[in-house]
mmCIF file of the N, C-alpha and C atoms, coordinates in Angstrom:
data_MODEL
# 
_entry.id   MODEL 
# 
loop_
_atom_site.group_PDB 
_atom_site.id 
_atom_site.type_symbol 
_atom_site.label_atom_id 
_atom_site.label_alt_id 
_atom_site.label_comp_id 
_atom_site.label_asym_id 
_atom_site.label_entity_id 
_atom_site.label_seq_id 
_atom_site.pdbx_PDB_ins_code 
_atom_site.Cartn_x 
_atom_site.Cartn_y 
_atom_site.Cartn_z 
_atom_site.occupancy 
_atom_site.B_iso_or_equiv 
_atom_site.pdbx_formal_charge 
_atom_site.auth_seq_id 
_atom_site.auth_comp_id 
_atom_site.auth_asym_id 
_atom_site.auth_atom_id 
_atom_site.pdbx_PDB_model_num 
ATOM 1   N N  . UNK A 1 1  ? 0.884  -0.734 0.088  1.00 0.00 ? 1  UNK A N  1 
ATOM 2   C CA . UNK A 1 1  ? -0.093 0.103  0.547  1.00 0.00 ? 1  UNK A CA 1 
ATOM 3   C C  . UNK A 1 1  ? 0.655  0.905  -0.325 1.00 0.00 ? 1  UNK A C  1 
ATOM 4   N N  . UNK A 1 2  ? 0.321  2.057  -0.548 1.00 0.00 ? 2  UNK A N  1 
ATOM 5   C CA . UNK A 1 2  ? 1.563  3.201  -1.169 1.00 0.00 ? 2  UNK A CA 1 
ATOM 6   C C  . UNK A 1 2  ? 0.774  4.412  -0.141 1.00 0.00 ? 2  UNK A C  1 
ATOM 7   N N  . UNK A 1 3  ? 0.840  5.387  0.620  1.00 0.00 ? 3  UNK A N  1 
ATOM 8   C CA . UNK A 1 3  ? 0.591  6.056  1.147  1.00 0.00 ? 3  UNK A CA 1 
ATOM 9   C C  . UNK A 1 3  ? 1.553  7.698  1.056  1.00 0.00 ? 3  UNK A C  1 
ATOM 10  N N  . UNK A 1 4  ? 1.030  8.735  0.857  1.00 0.00 ? 4  UNK A N  1 
ATOM 11  C CA . UNK A 1 4  ? 1.520  9.811  0.874  1.00 0.00 ? 4  UNK A CA 1 
ATOM 12  C C  . UNK A 1 4  ? 0.944  10.832 2.445  1.00 0.00 ? 4  UNK A C  1 
ATOM 13  N N  . UNK A 1 5  ? 1.577  11.113 3.021  1.00 0.00 ? 5  UNK A N  1 
ATOM 14  C CA . UNK A 1 5  ? 1.688  12.064 3.827  1.00 0.00 ? 5  UNK A CA 1 
ATOM 15  C C  . UNK A 1 5  ? 2.842  13.308 4.392  1.00 0.00 ? 5  UNK A C  1 
ATOM 16  N N  . UNK A 1 6  ? 1.665  13.799 5.200  1.00 0.00 ? 6  UNK A N  1 
ATOM 17  C CA . UNK A 1 6  ? 3.058  14.838 5.764  1.00 0.00 ? 6  UNK A CA 1 
ATOM 18  C C  . UNK A 1 6  ? 3.652  14.492 6.703  1.00 0.00 ? 6  UNK A C  1 
ATOM 19  N N  . UNK A 1 7  ? 5.120  14.911 7.090  1.00 0.00 ? 7  UNK A N  1 
ATOM 20  C CA . UNK A 1 7  ? 5.502  14.813 8.412  1.00 0.00 ? 7  UNK A CA 1 
ATOM 21  C C  . UNK A 1 7  ? 6.820  15.710 8.866  1.00 0.00 ? 7  UNK A C  1 
ATOM 22  N N  . UNK A 1 8  ? 7.575  15.753 9.701  1.00 0.00 ? 8  UNK A N  1 
ATOM 23  C CA . UNK A 1 8  ? 7.994  16.605 10.309 1.00 0.00 ? 8  UNK A CA 1 
ATOM 24  C C  . UNK A 1 8  ? 9.743  15.952 10.340 1.00 0.00 ? 8  UNK A C  1 
ATOM 25  N N  . UNK A 1 9  ? 10.916 16.377 9.488  1.00 0.00 ? 9  UNK A N  1 
ATOM 26  C CA . UNK A 1 9  ? 12.239 16.179 9.874  1.00 0.00 ? 9  UNK A CA 1 
ATOM 27  C C  . UNK A 1 9  ? 12.034 15.490 11.845 1.00 0.00 ? 9  UNK A C  1 
ATOM 28  N N  . UNK A 1 10 ? 12.848 14.817 11.748 1.00 0.00 ? 10 UNK A N  1 
ATOM 29  C CA . UNK A 1 10 ? 13.325 14.327 13.697 1.00 0.00 ? 10 UNK A CA 1 
ATOM 30  C C  . UNK A 1 10 ? 14.451 14.489 13.356 1.00 0.00 ? 10 UNK A C  1 
ATOM 31  N N  . UNK A 1 11 ? 15.414 13.822 12.589 1.00 0.00 ? 11 UNK A N  1 
ATOM 32  C CA . UNK A 1 11 ? 16.840 13.543 12.977 1.00 0.00 ? 11 UNK A CA 1 
ATOM 33  C C  . UNK A 1 11 ? 17.153 13.900 11.156 1.00 0.00 ? 11 UNK A C  1 
ATOM 34  N N  . UNK A 1 12 ? 18.444 14.382 11.151 1.00 0.00 ? 12 UNK A N  1 
ATOM 35  C CA . UNK A 1 12 ? 19.288 13.643 10.073 1.00 0.00 ? 12 UNK A CA 1 
ATOM 36  C C  . UNK A 1 12 ? 20.896 13.604 10.010 1.00 0.00 ? 12 UNK A C  1 
ATOM 37  N N  . UNK A 1 13 ? 21.434 12.775 9.133  1.00 0.00 ? 13 UNK A N  1 
ATOM 38  C CA . UNK A 1 13 ? 22.787 12.309 9.567  1.00 0.00 ? 13 UNK A CA 1 
ATOM 39  C C  . UNK A 1 13 ? 23.088 12.528 7.999  1.00 0.00 ? 13 UNK A C  1 
ATOM 40  N N  . UNK A 1 14 ? 24.222 13.594 8.216  1.00 0.00 ? 14 UNK A N  1 
ATOM 41  C CA . UNK A 1 14 ? 24.612 14.329 6.186  1.00 0.00 ? 14 UNK A CA 1 
ATOM 42  C C  . UNK A 1 14 ? 25.525 13.241 5.995  1.00 0.00 ? 14 UNK A C  1 
ATOM 43  N N  . UNK A 1 15 ? 26.257 12.195 6.989  1.00 0.00 ? 15 UNK A N  1 
ATOM 44  C CA . UNK A 1 15 ? 27.323 11.037 6.096  1.00 0.00 ? 15 UNK A CA 1 
ATOM 45  C C  . UNK A 1 15 ? 26.602 10.429 5.520  1.00 0.00 ? 15 UNK A C  1 
ATOM 46  N N  . UNK A 1 16 ? 25.576 9.788  6.555  1.00 0.00 ? 16 UNK A N  1 
ATOM 47  C CA . UNK A 1 16 ? 24.189 8.391  5.782  1.00 0.00 ? 16 UNK A CA 1 
ATOM 48  C C  . UNK A 1 16 ? 23.317 8.781  4.700  1.00 0.00 ? 16 UNK A C  1 
ATOM 49  N N  . UNK A 1 17 ? 23.108 10.507 4.921  1.00 0.00 ? 17 UNK A N  1 
ATOM 50  C CA . UNK A 1 17 ? 22.274 10.364 4.246  1.00 0.00 ? 17 UNK A CA 1 
ATOM 51  C C  . UNK A 1 17 ? 20.531 10.164 4.750  1.00 0.00 ? 17 UNK A C  1 
ATOM 52  N N  . UNK A 1 18 ? 20.567 9.812  6.133  1.00 0.00 ? 18 UNK A N  1 
ATOM 53  C CA . UNK A 1 18 ? 19.533 8.934  6.936  1.00 0.00 ? 18 UNK A CA 1 
ATOM 54  C C  . UNK A 1 18 ? 19.389 9.774  8.062  1.00 0.00 ? 18 UNK A C  1 
ATOM 55  N N  . UNK A 1 19 ? 17.924 9.105  8.390  1.00 0.00 ? 19 UNK A N  1 
ATOM 56  C CA . UNK A 1 19 ? 17.611 9.642  9.431  1.00 0.00 ? 19 UNK A CA 1 
ATOM 57  C C  . UNK A 1 19 ? 15.791 9.524  9.822  1.00 0.00 ? 19 UNK A C  1 
ATOM 58  N N  . UNK A 1 20 ? 15.211 10.183 10.233 1.00 0.00 ? 20 UNK A N  1 
ATOM 59  C CA . UNK A 1 20 ? 13.437 9.671  10.993 1.00 0.00 ? 20 UNK A CA 1 
ATOM 60  C C  . UNK A 1 20 ? 13.021 10.780 10.856 1.00 0.00 ? 20 UNK A C  1 
ATOM 61  N N  . UNK A 1 21 ? 11.711 11.183 10.221 1.00 0.00 ? 21 UNK A N  1 
ATOM 62  C CA . UNK A 1 21 ? 10.215 11.862 10.665 1.00 0.00 ? 21 UNK A CA 1 
ATOM 63  C C  . UNK A 1 21 ? 9.298  11.424 11.797 1.00 0.00 ? 21 UNK A C  1 
ATOM 64  N N  . UNK A 1 22 ? 9.304  12.358 12.337 1.00 0.00 ? 22 UNK A N  1 
ATOM 65  C CA . UNK A 1 22 ? 7.696  12.069 12.953 1.00 0.00 ? 22 UNK A CA 1 
ATOM 66  C C  . UNK A 1 22 ? 6.712  12.800 12.859 1.00 0.00 ? 22 UNK A C  1 
ATOM 67  N N  . UNK A 1 23 ? 5.713  11.187 12.631 1.00 0.00 ? 23 UNK A N  1 
ATOM 68  C CA . UNK A 1 23 ? 4.214  11.400 12.002 1.00 0.00 ? 23 UNK A CA 1 
ATOM 69  C C  . UNK A 1 23 ? 3.403  12.471 12.642 1.00 0.00 ? 23 UNK A C  1 
ATOM 70  N N  . UNK A 1 24 ? 2.371  12.835 12.062 1.00 0.00 ? 24 UNK A N  1 
ATOM 71  C CA . UNK A 1 24 ? 1.762  14.549 12.948 1.00 0.00 ? 24 UNK A CA 1 
ATOM 72  C C  . UNK A 1 24 ? 0.924  13.710 14.351 1.00 0.00 ? 24 UNK A C  1 
ATOM 73  N N  . UNK A 1 25 ? 1.110  12.550 14.068 1.00 0.00 ? 25 UNK A N  1 
ATOM 74  C CA . UNK A 1 25 ? 0.289  11.772 15.465 1.00 0.00 ? 25 UNK A CA 1 
ATOM 75  C C  . UNK A 1 25 ? 1.389  11.705 16.196 1.00 0.00 ? 25 UNK A C  1 
ATOM 76  N N  . UNK A 1 26 ? 3.035  12.018 16.146 1.00 0.00 ? 26 UNK A N  1 
ATOM 77  C CA . UNK A 1 26 ? 3.855  10.942 16.793 1.00 0.00 ? 26 UNK A CA 1 
ATOM 78  C C  . UNK A 1 26 ? 4.625  10.195 16.877 1.00 0.00 ? 26 UNK A C  1 
ATOM 79  N N  . UNK A 1 27 ? 4.300  9.822  15.443 1.00 0.00 ? 27 UNK A N  1 
ATOM 80  C CA . UNK A 1 27 ? 4.956  8.483  15.755 1.00 0.00 ? 27 UNK A CA 1 
ATOM 81  C C  . UNK A 1 27 ? 6.172  8.720  14.602 1.00 0.00 ? 27 UNK A C  1 
ATOM 82  N N  . UNK A 1 28 ? 7.376  7.899  14.970 1.00 0.00 ? 28 UNK A N  1 
ATOM 83  C CA . UNK A 1 28 ? 8.622  7.815  14.376 1.00 0.00 ? 28 UNK A CA 1 
ATOM 84  C C  . UNK A 1 28 ? 8.288  6.902  12.957 1.00 0.00 ? 28 UNK A C  1 
ATOM 85  N N  . UNK A 1 29 ? 9.185  7.558  12.059 1.00 0.00 ? 29 UNK A N  1 
ATOM 86  C CA . UNK A 1 29 ? 9.584  6.374  10.845 1.00 0.00 ? 29 UNK A CA 1 
ATOM 87  C C  . UNK A 1 29 ? 11.113 6.714  10.758 1.00 0.00 ? 29 UNK A C  1 
ATOM 88  N N  . UNK A 1 30 ? 11.892 5.890  9.519  1.00 0.00 ? 30 UNK A N  1 
ATOM 89  C CA . UNK A 1 30 ? 13.163 6.497  9.716  1.00 0.00 ? 30 UNK A CA 1 
ATOM 90  C C  . UNK A 1 30 ? 12.827 6.317  8.074  1.00 0.00 ? 30 UNK A C  1 
ATOM 91  N N  . UNK A 1 31 ? 14.365 6.951  7.854  1.00 0.00 ? 31 UNK A N  1 
ATOM 92  C CA . UNK A 1 31 ? 14.363 6.543  6.408  1.00 0.00 ? 31 UNK A CA 1 
ATOM 93  C C  . UNK A 1 31 ? 16.077 6.938  5.873  1.00 0.00 ? 31 UNK A C  1 
ATOM 94  N N  . UNK A 1 32 ? 15.727 6.389  4.923  1.00 0.00 ? 32 UNK A N  1 
ATOM 95  C CA . UNK A 1 32 ? 17.559 5.911  4.181  1.00 0.00 ? 32 UNK A CA 1 
ATOM 96  C C  . UNK A 1 32 ? 17.997 6.903  2.914  1.00 0.00 ? 32 UNK A C  1 
ATOM 97  N N  . UNK A 1 33 ? 18.858 6.388  2.577  1.00 0.00 ? 33 UNK A N  1 
ATOM 98  C CA . UNK A 1 33 ? 19.620 6.959  1.403  1.00 0.00 ? 33 UNK A CA 1 
ATOM 99  C C  . UNK A 1 33 ? 18.761 7.143  0.307  1.00 0.00 ? 33 UNK A C  1 
ATOM 100 N N  . UNK A 1 34 ? 18.418 5.949  -0.148 1.00 0.00 ? 34 UNK A N  1 
ATOM 101 C CA . UNK A 1 34 ? 17.211 5.580  -0.838 1.00 0.00 ? 34 UNK A CA 1 
ATOM 102 C C  . UNK A 1 34 ? 16.073 6.392  -0.990 1.00 0.00 ? 34 UNK A C  1 
ATOM 103 N N  . UNK A 1 35 ? 15.873 6.690  -0.232 1.00 0.00 ? 35 UNK A N  1 
ATOM 104 C CA . UNK A 1 35 ? 14.192 7.661  0.221  1.00 0.00 ? 35 UNK A CA 1 
ATOM 105 C C  . UNK A 1 35 ? 14.219 8.895  0.281  1.00 0.00 ? 35 UNK A C  1 
ATOM 106 N N  . UNK A 1 36 ? 15.879 9.305  0.558  1.00 0.00 ? 36 UNK A N  1 
ATOM 107 C CA . UNK A 1 36 ? 16.046 10.906 0.709  1.00 0.00 ? 36 UNK A CA 1 
ATOM 108 C C  . UNK A 1 36 ? 16.830 11.183 -0.774 1.00 0.00 ? 36 UNK A C  1 
ATOM 109 N N  . UNK A 1 37 ? 17.758 10.166 -1.333 1.00 0.00 ? 37 UNK A N  1 
ATOM 110 C CA . UNK A 1 37 ? 18.255 10.831 -2.500 1.00 0.00 ? 37 UNK A CA 1 
ATOM 111 C C  . UNK A 1 37 ? 17.092 10.773 -3.765 1.00 0.00 ? 37 UNK A C  1 
ATOM 112 N N  . UNK A 1 38 ? 15.590 10.314 -3.315 1.00 0.00 ? 38 UNK A N  1 
ATOM 113 C CA . UNK A 1 38 ? 15.045 10.137 -4.306 1.00 0.00 ? 38 UNK A CA 1 
ATOM 114 C C  . UNK A 1 38 ? 14.176 11.264 -4.375 1.00 0.00 ? 38 UNK A C  1 
ATOM 115 N N  . UNK A 1 39 ? 14.083 12.453 -3.605 1.00 0.00 ? 39 UNK A N  1 
ATOM 116 C CA . UNK A 1 39 ? 13.155 13.299 -3.657 1.00 0.00 ? 39 UNK A CA 1 
ATOM 117 C C  . UNK A 1 39 ? 14.042 14.651 -3.722 1.00 0.00 ? 39 UNK A C  1 
ATOM 118 N N  . UNK A 1 40 ? 15.848 14.079 -4.212 1.00 0.00 ? 40 UNK A N  1 
ATOM 119 C CA . UNK A 1 40 ? 15.826 15.423 -4.370 1.00 0.00 ? 40 UNK A CA 1 
ATOM 120 C C  . UNK A 1 40 ? 17.135 16.549 -4.071 1.00 0.00 ? 40 UNK A C  1 
ATOM 121 N N  . UNK A 1 41 ? 16.711 16.385 -2.411 1.00 0.00 ? 41 UNK A N  1 
ATOM 122 C CA . UNK A 1 41 ? 17.271 16.435 -1.430 1.00 0.00 ? 41 UNK A CA 1 
ATOM 123 C C  . UNK A 1 41 ? 18.510 16.722 -1.402 1.00 0.00 ? 41 UNK A C  1 
ATOM 124 N N  . UNK A 1 42 ? 19.239 18.145 -0.470 1.00 0.00 ? 42 UNK A N  1 
ATOM 125 C CA . UNK A 1 42 ? 20.642 17.519 -0.658 1.00 0.00 ? 42 UNK A CA 1 
ATOM 126 C C  . UNK A 1 42 ? 21.236 18.137 1.331  1.00 0.00 ? 42 UNK A C  1 
ATOM 127 N N  . UNK A 1 43 ? 20.160 18.680 1.705  1.00 0.00 ? 43 UNK A N  1 
ATOM 128 C CA . UNK A 1 43 ? 20.283 18.556 3.353  1.00 0.00 ? 43 UNK A CA 1 
ATOM 129 C C  . UNK A 1 43 ? 19.019 18.930 3.357  1.00 0.00 ? 43 UNK A C  1 
ATOM 130 N N  . UNK A 1 44 ? 18.790 18.516 4.949  1.00 0.00 ? 44 UNK A N  1 
ATOM 131 C CA . UNK A 1 44 ? 17.506 18.445 5.714  1.00 0.00 ? 44 UNK A CA 1 
ATOM 132 C C  . UNK A 1 44 ? 18.147 19.161 7.199  1.00 0.00 ? 44 UNK A C  1 
ATOM 133 N N  . UNK A 1 45 ? 17.089 20.091 7.726  1.00 0.00 ? 45 UNK A N  1 
ATOM 134 C CA . UNK A 1 45 ? 17.097 20.085 9.204  1.00 0.00 ? 45 UNK A CA 1 
ATOM 135 C C  . UNK A 1 45 ? 16.115 19.725 10.449 1.00 0.00 ? 45 UNK A C  1 
ATOM 136 N N  . UNK A 1 46 ? 16.093 19.561 11.667 1.00 0.00 ? 46 UNK A N  1 
ATOM 137 C CA . UNK A 1 46 ? 15.150 18.606 12.907 1.00 0.00 ? 46 UNK A CA 1 
ATOM 138 C C  . UNK A 1 46 ? 14.357 19.626 12.076 1.00 0.00 ? 46 UNK A C  1 
ATOM 139 N N  . UNK A 1 47 ? 12.713 19.564 12.838 1.00 0.00 ? 47 UNK A N  1 
ATOM 140 C CA . UNK A 1 47 ? 12.002 20.618 12.014 1.00 0.00 ? 47 UNK A CA 1 
ATOM 141 C C  . UNK A 1 47 ? 11.308 20.442 11.064 1.00 0.00 ? 47 UNK A C  1 
ATOM 142 N N  . UNK A 1 48 ? 12.239 20.776 10.352 1.00 0.00 ? 48 UNK A N  1 
ATOM 143 C CA . UNK A 1 48 ? 11.235 20.882 8.539  1.00 0.00 ? 48 UNK A CA 1 
ATOM 144 C C  . UNK A 1 48 ? 10.149 19.992 8.220  1.00 0.00 ? 48 UNK A C  1 
ATOM 145 N N  . UNK A 1 49 ? 8.938  20.633 7.503  1.00 0.00 ? 49 UNK A N  1 
ATOM 146 C CA . UNK A 1 49 ? 7.811  20.185 7.176  1.00 0.00 ? 49 UNK A CA 1 
ATOM 147 C C  . UNK A 1 49 ? 8.103  19.123 6.104  1.00 0.00 ? 49 UNK A C  1 
ATOM 148 N N  . UNK A 1 50 ? 7.995  17.762 5.475  1.00 0.00 ? 50 UNK A N  1 
ATOM 149 C CA . UNK A 1 50 ? 8.484  17.396 4.153  1.00 0.00 ? 50 UNK A CA 1 
ATOM 150 C C  . UNK A 1 50 ? 6.892  16.780 4.136  1.00 0.00 ? 50 UNK A C  1 
ATOM 151 N N  . UNK A 1 51 ? 6.917  16.196 3.100  1.00 0.00 ? 51 UNK A N  1 
ATOM 152 C CA . UNK A 1 51 ? 6.150  15.350 2.247  1.00 0.00 ? 51 UNK A CA 1 
ATOM 153 C C  . UNK A 1 51 ? 6.640  13.865 2.104  1.00 0.00 ? 51 UNK A C  1 
ATOM 154 N N  . UNK A 1 52 ? 5.925  12.745 2.643  1.00 0.00 ? 52 UNK A N  1 
ATOM 155 C CA . UNK A 1 52 ? 6.715  11.262 2.459  1.00 0.00 ? 52 UNK A CA 1 
ATOM 156 C C  . UNK A 1 52 ? 6.285  10.631 1.435  1.00 0.00 ? 52 UNK A C  1 
ATOM 157 N N  . UNK A 1 53 ? 6.416  9.664  0.824  1.00 0.00 ? 53 UNK A N  1 
ATOM 158 C CA . UNK A 1 53 ? 6.269  8.442  0.120  1.00 0.00 ? 53 UNK A CA 1 
ATOM 159 C C  . UNK A 1 53 ? 6.521  6.983  1.033  1.00 0.00 ? 53 UNK A C  1 
ATOM 160 N N  . UNK A 1 54 ? 4.843  6.431  1.338  1.00 0.00 ? 54 UNK A N  1 
ATOM 161 C CA . UNK A 1 54 ? 5.305  5.291  2.609  1.00 0.00 ? 54 UNK A CA 1 
ATOM 162 C C  . UNK A 1 54 ? 4.379  3.835  1.611  1.00 0.00 ? 54 UNK A C  1 
ATOM 163 N N  . UNK A 1 55 ? 5.510  2.730  1.801  1.00 0.00 ? 55 UNK A N  1 
ATOM 164 C CA . UNK A 1 55 ? 4.739  1.809  1.673  1.00 0.00 ? 55 UNK A CA 1 
ATOM 165 C C  . UNK A 1 55 ? 5.159  0.824  2.703  1.00 0.00 ? 55 UNK A C  1 
ATOM 166 N N  . UNK A 1 56 ? 3.898  0.643  2.961  1.00 0.00 ? 56 UNK A N  1 
ATOM 167 C CA . UNK A 1 56 ? 3.470  -1.206 3.978  1.00 0.00 ? 56 UNK A CA 1 
ATOM 168 C C  . UNK A 1 56 ? 2.579  -0.449 4.711  1.00 0.00 ? 56 UNK A C  1 
ATOM 169 N N  . UNK A 1 57 ? 2.521  -1.495 6.166  1.00 0.00 ? 57 UNK A N  1 
ATOM 170 C CA . UNK A 1 57 ? 1.363  -0.966 7.058  1.00 0.00 ? 57 UNK A CA 1 
ATOM 171 C C  . UNK A 1 57 ? 1.688  -0.833 8.215  1.00 0.00 ? 57 UNK A C  1 
ATOM 172 N N  . UNK A 1 58 ? 1.319  -0.447 9.859  1.00 0.00 ? 58 UNK A N  1 
ATOM 173 C CA . UNK A 1 58 ? 2.371  -1.080 11.025 1.00 0.00 ? 58 UNK A CA 1 
ATOM 174 C C  . UNK A 1 58 ? 3.388  -0.673 10.717 1.00 0.00 ? 58 UNK A C  1 
ATOM 175 N N  . UNK A 1 59 ? 4.005  -2.137 11.690 1.00 0.00 ? 59 UNK A N  1 
ATOM 176 C CA . UNK A 1 59 ? 5.548  -1.789 11.845 1.00 0.00 ? 59 UNK A CA 1 
ATOM 177 C C  . UNK A 1 59 ? 6.222  -1.852 10.039 1.00 0.00 ? 59 UNK A C  1 
ATOM 178 N N  . UNK A 1 60 ? 5.828  -2.387 9.388  1.00 0.00 ? 60 UNK A N  1 
ATOM 179 C CA . UNK A 1 60 ? 6.093  -3.027 8.227  1.00 0.00 ? 60 UNK A CA 1 
ATOM 180 C C  . UNK A 1 60 ? 6.453  -1.435 7.162  1.00 0.00 ? 60 UNK A C  1 
ATOM 181 N N  . UNK A 1 61 ? 5.332  -0.140 8.249  1.00 0.00 ? 61 UNK A N  1 
ATOM 182 C CA . UNK A 1 61 ? 5.998  0.814  6.487  1.00 0.00 ? 61 UNK A CA 1 
ATOM 183 C C  . UNK A 1 61 ? 7.735  1.186  6.283  1.00 0.00 ? 61 UNK A C  1 
ATOM 184 N N  . UNK A 1 62 ? 7.509  2.030  5.338  1.00 0.00 ? 62 UNK A N  1 
ATOM 185 C CA . UNK A 1 62 ? 9.162  2.083  4.767  1.00 0.00 ? 62 UNK A CA 1 
ATOM 186 C C  . UNK A 1 62 ? 8.663  3.029  4.547  1.00 0.00 ? 62 UNK A C  1 
ATOM 187 N N  . UNK A 1 63 ? 9.444  4.258  3.972  1.00 0.00 ? 63 UNK A N  1 
ATOM 188 C CA . UNK A 1 63 ? 9.486  6.174  2.988  1.00 0.00 ? 63 UNK A CA 1 
ATOM 189 C C  . UNK A 1 63 ? 10.268 5.206  2.448  1.00 0.00 ? 63 UNK A C  1 
ATOM 190 N N  . UNK A 1 64 ? 9.453  5.830  1.037  1.00 0.00 ? 64 UNK A N  1 
ATOM 191 C CA . UNK A 1 64 ? 10.670 5.777  -0.008 1.00 0.00 ? 64 UNK A CA 1 
ATOM 192 C C  . UNK A 1 64 ? 10.608 6.906  -0.944 1.00 0.00 ? 64 UNK A C  1 
ATOM 193 N N  . UNK A 1 65 ? 9.723  7.928  -0.221 1.00 0.00 ? 65 UNK A N  1 
ATOM 194 C CA . UNK A 1 65 ? 10.113 9.294  -1.059 1.00 0.00 ? 65 UNK A CA 1 
ATOM 195 C C  . UNK A 1 65 ? 9.701  10.210 -0.379 1.00 0.00 ? 65 UNK A C  1 
ATOM 196 N N  . UNK A 1 66 ? 11.376 11.202 -0.082 1.00 0.00 ? 66 UNK A N  1 
ATOM 197 C CA . UNK A 1 66 ? 11.150 12.352 1.570  1.00 0.00 ? 66 UNK A CA 1 
ATOM 198 C C  . UNK A 1 66 ? 11.634 13.704 0.405  1.00 0.00 ? 66 UNK A C  1 
ATOM 199 N N  . UNK A 1 67 ? 10.351 14.681 0.330  1.00 0.00 ? 67 UNK A N  1 
ATOM 200 C CA . UNK A 1 67 ? 10.823 16.286 -0.244 1.00 0.00 ? 67 UNK A CA 1 
ATOM 201 C C  . UNK A 1 67 ? 10.291 17.121 0.743  1.00 0.00 ? 67 UNK A C  1 
ATOM 202 N N  . UNK A 1 68 ? 10.985 18.031 0.728  1.00 0.00 ? 68 UNK A N  1 
ATOM 203 C CA . UNK A 1 68 ? 10.240 19.496 1.740  1.00 0.00 ? 68 UNK A CA 1 
ATOM 204 C C  . UNK A 1 68 ? 8.844  19.982 0.730  1.00 0.00 ? 68 UNK A C  1 
ATOM 205 N N  . UNK A 1 69 ? 8.252  19.621 2.638  1.00 0.00 ? 69 UNK A N  1 
ATOM 206 C CA . UNK A 1 69 ? 6.732  20.430 1.626  1.00 0.00 ? 69 UNK A CA 1 
ATOM 207 C C  . UNK A 1 69 ? 6.382  21.765 1.696  1.00 0.00 ? 69 UNK A C  1 
ATOM 208 N N  . UNK A 1 70 ? 6.233  22.133 0.791  1.00 0.00 ? 70 UNK A N  1 
ATOM 209 C CA . UNK A 1 70 ? 6.096  23.481 -0.009 1.00 0.00 ? 70 UNK A CA 1 
ATOM 210 C C  . UNK A 1 70 ? 4.432  24.346 0.129  1.00 0.00 ? 70 UNK A C  1 
ATOM 211 N N  . UNK A 1 71 ? 3.898  25.523 -0.207 1.00 0.00 ? 71 UNK A N  1 
ATOM 212 C CA . UNK A 1 71 ? 2.617  25.637 -0.027 1.00 0.00 ? 71 UNK A CA 1 
ATOM 213 C C  . UNK A 1 71 ? 2.506  26.252 -1.224 1.00 0.00 ? 71 UNK A C  1 
# 
């Protein structure tokens, strides 16, 4: 199942290009370098609003795309 949603950047490691986001309900989801690279980002700071795409359900959810949320 593919889901698109908004989240808040929580952690980011520029060396590995991986980190985590918090969904609006407070649920943390980790992302890897592939998800970060798919969005074309260069940098991410904690607290930034992001748009993510997620596959799977429950504990099996995986972030596959991450980019900045713009208005």
